[in-house]
PABAZA-133719 format. One line per field, with one value per residue (C-alpha): y, x negated, z; residue number from 1. Coordinates in Angstrom, 1 decimal. Layout:
% residues N
yy <- Y  ...
xx <- X  ...
zz <- Z  ...
i <- NUM  ...
//
This chain:
% residues 246
yy <- 49.2  52.0  52.6  54.4  55.8  56.0  58.8  61.6  63.2  62.9  59.6  58.3  59.5  55.9  55.3  51.7  50.7  52.8  50.6  47.5  47.7  49.1  46.9  43.9  45.3  45.4  42.1  41.1  42.8  40.3  43.0  41.5  43.7  44.0  45.9  47.4  48.1  51.1  51.7  50.6  50.2  47.6  47.7  46.7  43.6  42.5  42.5  40.1  37.9  35.4  35.2  37.5  36.9  34.2  36.1  39.4  41.7  44.6  47.7  48.4  45.1  46.2  50.1  48.9  46.2  43.1  41.6  41.2  43.3  40.2  38.0  40.1  39.7  37.3  35.7  36.5  34.6  36.2  35.6  38.2  39.9  39.8  41.7  43.2  43.0  45.9  45.4  47.6  48.5  50.7  53.3  53.8  54.2  57.9  57.7  54.9  56.9  59.9  57.7  57.5  60.5  58.5  58.0  53.9  53.9  54.5  51.3  49.6  49.9  49.7  45.9  44.9  46.1  42.9  41.0  43.6  45.7  47.7  48.9  50.4  51.8  52.1  55.1  56.1  59.4  61.4  64.0  62.7  61.7  58.6  60.0  62.3  59.9  57.7  61.1  61.2  57.9  57.0  58.0  59.3  59.8  59.2  61.1  60.1  63.1  63.4  65.9  68.3  71.8  69.7  66.9  69.6  71.4  68.4  67.9  71.6  71.0  67.9  70.0  72.8  70.6  69.0  72.4  73.1  69.9  70.5  67.6  67.7  68.3  67.2  63.5  64.0  62.8  63.4  61.1  62.1  59.3  58.6  60.5  61.0  62.5  63.3  65.7  69.3  69.8  67.0  68.1  71.7  70.2  67.8  70.7  72.8  70.1  71.1  74.7  73.7  71.0  72.2  69.4  67.4  64.2  61.4  59.2  59.2  56.7  56.9  56.0  52.1  49.7  47.6  49.0  48.6  45.0  44.5  44.2  41.5  39.4  40.8  41.0  43.6  44.7  43.0  39.5  40.0  42.7  43.2  44.8  47.6  51.0  51.2  48.2  49.7  53.1  51.5  49.5  52.7  54.4  51.8  52.3  55.9  55.2  53.1  55.9  59.1  58.0  54.8
xx <- 36.1  36.3  33.7  34.6  31.9  32.8  30.5  30.4  26.8  27.9  28.0  30.6  33.9  35.1  33.2  32.3  35.7  37.2  34.8  35.7  39.2  39.8  37.5  39.8  43.1  41.6  40.6  44.3  45.8  43.6  41.0  37.6  36.1  32.3  31.3  27.8  26.2  23.6  23.1  20.2  22.0  24.0  27.4  29.5  27.3  27.6  31.5  31.2  28.3  28.2  24.6  21.6  21.1  18.2  16.8  17.3  16.0  13.7  14.6  11.5  11.8  15.3  14.2  11.2  13.2  11.5  14.7  18.1  21.0  23.2  20.7  21.6  25.4  26.6  30.2  32.5  35.1  37.5  38.8  38.1  35.6  31.8  29.2  25.6  24.4  22.3  18.5  16.1  13.9  16.9  15.5  12.5  15.3  14.5  11.0  11.4  14.2  12.2  9.6  12.2  14.0  17.0  20.2  19.5  22.9  24.8  22.9  23.4  27.5  27.4  25.9  28.5  31.1  32.3  32.4  34.5  37.6  36.6  33.5  33.1  29.9  29.5  26.7  24.2  25.2  22.9  22.1  19.2  18.4  20.1  23.4  23.5  22.4  25.5  27.9  26.7  27.4  30.4  34.1  35.5  34.6  36.4  35.3  36.4  36.6  38.0  40.3  37.9  36.0  32.6  33.9  36.0  32.7  30.7  33.3  32.9  29.5  29.7  31.8  29.3  26.4  28.3  28.8  25.0  24.5  27.3  29.0  32.9  34.5  37.6  36.8  36.1  39.4  39.1  40.7  41.6  40.5  41.0  44.0  46.0  48.9  49.6  46.6  47.7  44.4  44.7  48.2  47.2  44.0  46.4  48.8  45.7  44.0  44.6  44.0  40.5  39.5  40.6  42.9  45.6  44.1  44.8  45.0  45.7  44.4  45.3  43.2  43.5  41.9  42.3  39.9  37.1  38.2  37.1  33.6  34.4  36.4  33.7  36.4  39.1  42.0  44.4  43.0  43.7  46.1  48.2  51.0  49.1  49.4  45.6  46.0  49.3  47.6  44.4  47.2  48.7  45.7  44.8  48.1  47.6  44.2  45.2  48.1  46.1  42.4  42.3
zz <- 91.9  94.3  96.9  100.2  102.7  106.4  107.4  110.0  111.2  114.4  116.7  118.7  116.9  115.7  112.6  112.6  114.0  110.8  108.8  110.3  110.4  107.0  105.3  106.9  105.9  102.1  102.2  103.8  100.8  98.5  97.4  97.1  99.8  101.1  103.9  103.8  106.9  106.3  109.6  111.3  114.6  112.7  114.8  111.6  111.3  115.0  114.8  112.0  112.8  115.7  115.5  114.2  110.5  110.3  106.8  107.5  104.8  104.4  103.2  101.2  99.1  98.1  96.9  95.1  93.6  94.8  95.9  94.3  95.9  95.8  97.7  100.8  100.6  103.4  103.9  106.7  108.7  106.5  102.9  100.5  103.0  102.5  104.0  103.5  107.1  108.7  109.7  111.8  108.8  107.5  109.8  107.2  104.1  103.7  103.3  100.8  98.6  98.6  96.5  93.8  92.5  91.0  93.6  93.7  95.2  92.1  90.3  93.3  93.0  89.3  90.1  92.4  90.5  88.6  92.1  94.3  94.0  97.1  99.0  102.0  103.5  107.4  107.3  110.0  112.0  110.7  107.7  105.8  102.1  102.5  103.6  101.1  98.1  99.7  99.8  96.0  94.9  96.6  95.1  98.3  102.0  105.0  108.1  111.4  113.8  117.5  118.4  119.9  118.7  118.1  116.5  114.3  113.7  112.2  109.6  108.4  108.5  106.2  103.9  103.8  102.9  100.1  98.8  99.1  97.3  94.5  95.5  95.4  98.7  97.5  98.0  101.4  104.1  107.6  110.0  113.7  116.1  120.0  120.2  123.5  123.1  126.5  126.7  125.5  123.7  121.6  120.6  119.8  117.8  115.8  115.0  113.7  111.8  108.6  109.2  111.0  108.7  105.4  104.5  106.4  107.8  106.2  109.3  113.0  115.2  118.9  121.7  123.0  125.1  122.3  120.4  123.3  123.2  119.6  121.1  123.5  120.3  117.9  115.4  113.8  115.7  113.3  114.3  117.9  118.7  115.5  116.9  119.4  118.1  117.2  115.0  113.2  113.0  110.7  108.9  108.0  107.2  104.7  103.1  103.0  101.5  98.7  98.0  98.4  97.7  95.4
i <- 1  2  3  4  5  6  7  8  9  10  11  12  13  14  15  16  17  18  19  20  21  22  23  24  25  26  27  28  29  30  31  32  33  34  35  36  37  38  39  40  41  42  43  44  45  46  47  48  49  50  51  52  53  54  55  56  57  58  59  60  61  62  63  64  65  66  67  68  69  70  71  72  73  74  75  76  77  78  79  80  81  82  83  84  85  86  87  88  89  90  91  92  93  94  95  96  97  98  99  100  101  102  103  104  105  106  107  108  109  110  111  112  113  114  115  116  117  118  119  120  121  122  123  124  125  126  127  128  129  130  131  132  133  134  135  136  137  138  139  140  141  142  143  144  145  146  147  148  149  150  151  152  153  154  155  156  157  158  159  160  161  162  163  164  165  166  167  168  169  170  171  172  173  174  175  176  177  178  179  180  181  182  183  184  185  186  187  188  189  190  191  192  193  194  195  196  197  198  199  200  201  202  203  204  205  206  207  208  209  210  211  212  213  214  215  216  217  218  219  220  221  222  223  224  225  226  227  228  229  230  231  232  233  234  235  236  237  238  239  240  241  242  243  244  245  246
//
C-alpha cells in the first residue's frame, strides 16, 4: 500500500482536481483505491457524490475512537474506487488531534492497508497539526503549484516546514498546473522550475476549460473528455507517479 497526500498551503492551485483525477486513474489501473477527502470544504466529495451524505461523520468520534474508520468508507460510481467523504466537523480536527500525542494517521493507514493498494488524501490548504500529521504519515506528497512566484514560494515554504519537523523532503514532488504555454512568463517559470522548486516537477497540467467542466459533470476528466490535453496530462502524471513515486 502507498499513501499519497495532495497538498499545498495555498488554495486555488488545482489540488482537488489533481486528487480526483489521480484517484480515478489509479482505479482504472485496477488498483483498489481510496480517496480520503480531509478538507472540510468537501470539494472531492462533491465530485463523487450526487447527493449529500445522509450519515456524515463527526471528526471527534473518529479521533476519540468512538467509531471505526471503515464505517466512513463509501462506494463511488467507479469500480475499484472508494471514498471517505468530507464533513464540516473537520475544521475542528486540529483541536482534536492536539488531545492525542500520537500520529493517528499512521494507525488509520495501517488499518486500510489490507483493502487498498493506493490511498490518496485531499488535504486542506492550510498549515496545521492536521496537515503536519498527514505529511509525516504519507509515503509521498504531490504538491500542485501554478507557474507563478507566489505559488513557487508556497512550495519552498512546504519544504522549509518539512525540514523544521525532520520530515524527508525527498518525498515532496511538485506538479505544475494551469499552464498556459502562450504566456511567456509561464514558459520562463517552467524552464526554471527545477532550480526554483528544488527538483524537476513530476507533471505538467495545461490550463483547459474541460477542467472547469468537471464541476458541471461532477466527474473526473477521463469520464467525459478523455482526449482533452488536461486529461492526457493527468494520465501521464499518474504514469509518472507509478514509475517514480510508487
